[in-house]
N, C-alpha and C positions, 0 to 999 in steps of 0.2 A: 633548431637544426634537425633535419630528418636523419633517421638512423638507417644505415644501409647494411644489409646482410648479404654476403656473397654466397649464393646457393649452389652454383655450379662453377667450378674453376675452369680456367681457359683450357679448351681442347680444340681439336681440329679434324677435318676430313680432307684428304688429299686425293687428287685425281689427275691422271695424265692421259691425254688423247684429244680427239676432236670435240669441240664444243661450240655451240652458237651462243656467244657471249650475252648479247642483249636479251635473248629469250630466257637464258638461265637466270639472269639478274631479275628480270620482270617476274618470273615464276616464283622465286623466293619471296620477293616483295609482296606479291599478291597473296601468297600463303599466309604471311604474317598479318596482312590486313584482314583477311577472311577470318582469322582467329582472334580478332579484336585488338590487334596491336596498331599503334600509330607509329609509322616508320619515319624517323628523323635521320636524314642523311648528314652525317658529320663531315665526311670528306669524300671526294671523288677525284683521284689523281690518275690521269690516264695519258700514256704516251702511245699514240696510234701505232698499232702493229707490234708493240713491245710489251709493256707492263701496265696493269691497271690495279689500283688499290681503292677499295670502297669500304667505308666504315659507316655502319648504321647503329643507332640506338633506338630500339623498338620498345614502346611503353604501352602497357595495358593497365587500366585502372581496375583493380579488383574490388575495392570498396572505398569508403571515405578515408580509411587509414592506411591501406596497403596499395602499392603500385608494383607491378611486375615489370622487370626490365631485362631484355635480351640484347646483348651487345654482339654484333657480328662484324667480321672483317672478311672481305672477299679479295683475294690476291690472284690475279690472272697473269701468267707469263706466257706470252705468245712466242713460239718457235717459228711458226710459219702461218701466214694468213691464206686461207683457202677461200676463193670466191665461188660461192654457189649462188643461190638466190638471195641469201642473207650472209652476213659476215660470220664466217666460221673460222676458228683458229685451231691449229694443232699446237698444243702446249700443255701447261699445267694449271690446275685450279686448287687453291687452298682456301677452305671455308673454315674460319676460326670463330668460335663462339664462347660466350660466358654469360651467366645469368645472375641477377641479384634481385633482392626484395627491398624496396624502400618503404620504411614505415614513417608515419607522421608526415606524410607528403606535403601537407599544407602548413607545417610548423605550428600546429595548435598547442603543442606541449613545450614551448620555449620557456626558459627561465629555470632557476635552480629548483624551486619547489615543484614546478610542473614536471621537470625532468625526473625527479624522484618518483612522482606518481606514475609517469610513463614507464619507468623501469619496473615498478611494482606491477602495473597493468600487463606489461609484456611478459613478465616472468611467471605470474600466478593466475591471471584472469584470461588472457588471450592465447593460452597454450594450444588449445584445440584448433582455434582459428588459424594460428600460425602454421600448424601442421597441414591444414587444408590448403593454405596459400602455397607452401613449399611443394606440396604434392601436385597442385595444378601447374606451377611453374616448371617443375621437372617433367611433367607429362608433355607440356607444350614444347619444351626443348627437345625431348626424345622424339616427338612427332616431327619437329622441324628437321632434325638430323636424319630421320628415316626418309623424309621427303627429298632432302638433298641427295642422299645415297641412291634413292630410287631414280631420281632425275639423271644422275651421273652413271647409272647402271653399275653401282659398286656392290 
């Protein structure tokens, strides 16, 4: 069984105003893909002109042992739909995110004896590697949040 370490606890970015919904969603998805993440859409619940909830689990393979995961939830509440050339809403957007590191992603260290070796490996041998993995994940999340804020002009 893989070991999951929560690197960044749940946080969010909120915005109120006019937004082109599909363009915003596509922009964030493209950013994640350009940075090596595979975006897995867990849920997409939308009521036309009302509320939309989207949950993604974006995964990036760091090496054979580590996998970086960014979980995002986008909640859009439309107060009013404005028809321009594209679907623009006046409402609120809440971008929630958290990040985790999954170790032993292929379950190579299963079993009681192997688990003990994995714990030893994680605690004493792979310390510097773990620091580099955490640093990259935190940088990716910080850059993603900056991109969301830049797009929303916050």
